[in-house]
C-alpha positions as CSV (number, residue, x, y, z in Angstrom):
1,X,15.0,-13.3,-4.5
2,X,13.4,-14.5,-7.8
3,X,10.0,-15.1,-6.2
4,X,10.1,-11.7,-4.5
5,X,10.9,-9.8,-7.7
6,X,8.4,-11.9,-9.7
7,X,5.7,-11.1,-7.2
8,X,6.5,-7.4,-7.3
9,X,6.5,-7.5,-11.1
10,X,3.2,-9.4,-11.2
11,X,1.5,-7.0,-8.7
12,X,2.8,-4.0,-10.6
13,X,1.9,-5.4,-14.0
14,X,-1.7,-6.1,-12.9
15,X,-2.0,-2.5,-11.7
16,X,-0.3,-0.9,-14.7
17,X,-2.9,-2.4,-17.0
18,X,-5.2,0.5,-15.9
19,X,-2.5,3.0,-15.2
20,X,-1.1,2.8,-18.7
21,X,-4.5,3.0,-20.4
22,X,-5.0,-0.7,-21.4
23,X,-8.1,-1.1,-19.3
24,X,-10.5,-0.3,-22.2
25,X,-8.8,-2.9,-24.4
26,X,-8.9,-5.6,-21.8
27,X,-12.6,-4.8,-21.0
28,X,-13.4,-4.9,-24.7
29,X,-11.9,-8.3,-25.0
30,X,-12.9,-9.8,-21.6
31,X,-15.6,-7.5,-20.2
32,X,-15.5,-5.5,-16.9
33,X,-15.5,-8.7,-14.8
34,X,-12.7,-10.1,-16.8
35,X,-10.6,-7.0,-16.3
36,X,-11.3,-7.0,-12.6
37,X,-10.6,-10.7,-12.3
38,X,-7.2,-10.2,-14.1
39,X,-6.2,-7.4,-11.7
40,X,-7.4,-9.3,-8.7
41,X,-5.7,-12.5,-9.7
42,X,-2.5,-10.6,-10.5
43,X,-2.6,-8.8,-7.2
44,X,-3.3,-11.8,-5.1
45,X,-0.8,-14.0,-6.9
46,X,1.8,-11.2,-6.7
47,X,1.3,-10.8,-2.9
48,X,1.6,-14.5,-2.4
49,X,4.8,-14.6,-4.3
50,X,6.1,-11.6,-2.4
51,X,5.4,-13.3,0.9
52,X,7.1,-16.6,-0.1
53,X,10.0,-14.7,-1.7
54,X,10.5,-12.5,1.4
55,X,10.5,-15.6,3.7
56,X,13.2,-17.3,1.5
57,X,15.6,-14.4,1.5
58,X,18.4,-14.1,4.0
59,X,18.8,-10.8,5.7
60,X,21.1,-8.7,3.5
61,X,21.4,-5.2,5.0
62,X,21.9,-2.3,2.7
63,X,22.0,0.2,5.6
64,X,21.4,0.4,9.3
65,X,18.1,2.2,10.0
66,X,18.3,5.5,11.8
67,X,17.5,4.7,15.5
68,X,14.3,6.9,15.9
69,X,12.9,5.6,12.6
70,X,11.1,2.7,14.4
71,X,9.4,5.1,16.8
72,X,8.6,7.5,13.9
73,X,6.9,4.6,12.1
74,X,4.8,3.7,15.1
75,X,3.7,7.3,15.6
76,X,2.9,8.1,12.0
77,X,1.4,4.8,10.9
78,X,-2.0,5.7,12.3
79,X,-2.1,8.6,9.8
80,X,-1.3,6.1,7.0
81,X,-4.2,3.9,8.2
82,X,-6.6,6.8,8.4
83,X,-5.7,7.9,4.9
84,X,-6.1,4.4,3.6
85,X,-9.6,4.3,5.0
86,X,-10.4,7.8,3.8
87,X,-9.6,6.8,0.3
88,X,-12.4,4.2,0.5
89,X,-15.2,6.2,2.2
90,X,-16.7,9.6,1.3
91,X,-15.3,12.1,3.8
92,X,-13.7,15.6,4.0
93,X,-10.3,14.0,4.6
94,X,-10.2,12.7,1.0
95,X,-11.4,16.1,-0.2
96,X,-8.4,17.8,1.3
97,X,-5.8,15.0,0.7
98,X,-6.3,14.0,-3.0
99,X,-6.1,10.3,-3.6
100,X,-5.7,9.7,0.1
101,X,-5.5,5.9,-0.2
102,X,-2.4,6.2,-2.5
103,X,-1.0,8.9,-0.2
104,X,-1.5,6.5,2.8
105,X,0.2,3.7,0.9
106,X,3.2,5.9,0.0
107,X,3.5,7.0,3.7
108,X,3.3,3.4,4.8
109,X,6.1,2.4,2.4
110,X,8.3,5.4,3.3
111,X,8.0,4.8,7.0
112,X,8.8,1.1,6.5
113,X,11.8,2.0,4.3
114,X,13.1,4.2,7.1
115,X,12.6,1.5,9.7
116,X,14.1,-1.4,7.7
117,X,17.4,-1.6,5.9
118,X,17.4,-5.0,4.4
119,X,17.3,-5.7,0.7
120,X,14.0,-7.7,0.7
121,X,12.1,-4.9,2.5
122,X,13.6,-2.3,0.2
123,X,12.4,-4.1,-2.8
124,X,8.9,-4.5,-1.4
125,X,8.5,-0.9,-0.1
126,X,10.0,0.7,-3.1
127,X,7.6,-1.3,-5.3
128,X,4.5,-0.3,-3.4
129,X,5.6,3.2,-2.5
130,X,6.9,3.9,-6.0
131,X,3.6,2.8,-7.6
132,X,1.5,4.7,-5.1
133,X,3.5,7.9,-5.8
134,X,3.4,7.4,-9.5
135,X,-0.4,7.0,-9.5
136,X,-0.9,9.7,-6.9
137,X,0.7,12.3,-9.1
138,X,-0.5,10.9,-12.5
139,X,-4.2,11.0,-11.6
140,X,-6.2,14.2,-11.7
141,X,-7.8,15.1,-8.4
142,X,-11.4,14.2,-8.0
143,X,-13.9,17.0,-7.2
144,X,-15.8,15.9,-4.1
145,X,-18.7,17.5,-2.3
146,X,-18.4,18.5,1.3
147,X,-19.4,15.7,3.7
148,X,-20.9,15.8,7.2
149,X,-18.2,15.9,9.9
150,X,-19.4,12.7,11.4
151,X,-18.1,10.8,8.4
152,X,-14.6,12.1,9.2
153,X,-15.0,10.9,12.7
154,X,-16.0,7.4,11.5
155,X,-13.0,7.3,9.1
156,X,-10.6,8.2,12.0
157,X,-12.1,5.6,14.3
158,X,-12.0,2.9,11.6
159,X,-8.5,4.0,10.6
160,X,-7.3,3.7,14.2
161,X,-8.9,0.3,14.5
162,X,-7.1,-0.8,11.3
163,X,-3.8,0.5,12.7
164,X,-4.4,-1.4,16.0
165,X,-5.2,-4.6,14.0
166,X,-2.1,-4.2,11.9
167,X,0.0,-3.5,15.0
168,X,-1.5,-6.4,16.9
169,X,-1.2,-8.9,14.0
170,X,1.9,-7.5,12.4
171,X,3.9,-10.7,12.9
172,X,1.1,-12.9,11.7
173,X,0.5,-10.8,8.6
174,X,4.0,-10.1,7.6
175,X,6.2,-12.6,9.4
176,X,8.1,-9.8,11.1
177,X,7.9,-9.3,14.8
178,X,7.8,-5.7,16.0
179,X,10.7,-4.7,18.3
180,X,10.1,-3.3,21.7
């Protein structure tokens, strides 16, 4: 469990540098690339520790997931993937769903919390979901210009492709086989 918690702390710590207003100080000392390198290194190292920590933990169930939560996750995860993509491309979706990438991550975490009841999953999804919600509501909405509708169509197609890839390679990426 130590690696898992250390990984979550490292991931969060690297992201809170900017969230808590320390980015200008780090950039003054190390430059923009130094700041980006620190966040990138912290994120990657954190995720690696999370993966190894997750694999080391024995299943300790805190609750039994509600039976339909697995299906709910399967049906709503495409929305999460679309929001994730919308947060990284100019489109109308991100105009109407402020900070759509963070909203997509929070939805992803919430759906996975519902579908899993073990301690390791709870630590992971509370970490990512909690951070996403914190940032989602602490950031001011960006004013965006209307975009051509074809950009929304592209975002939806890419989002569905991302969902398909995550579904197809879920066990490879996370070490967890999907039921059913």
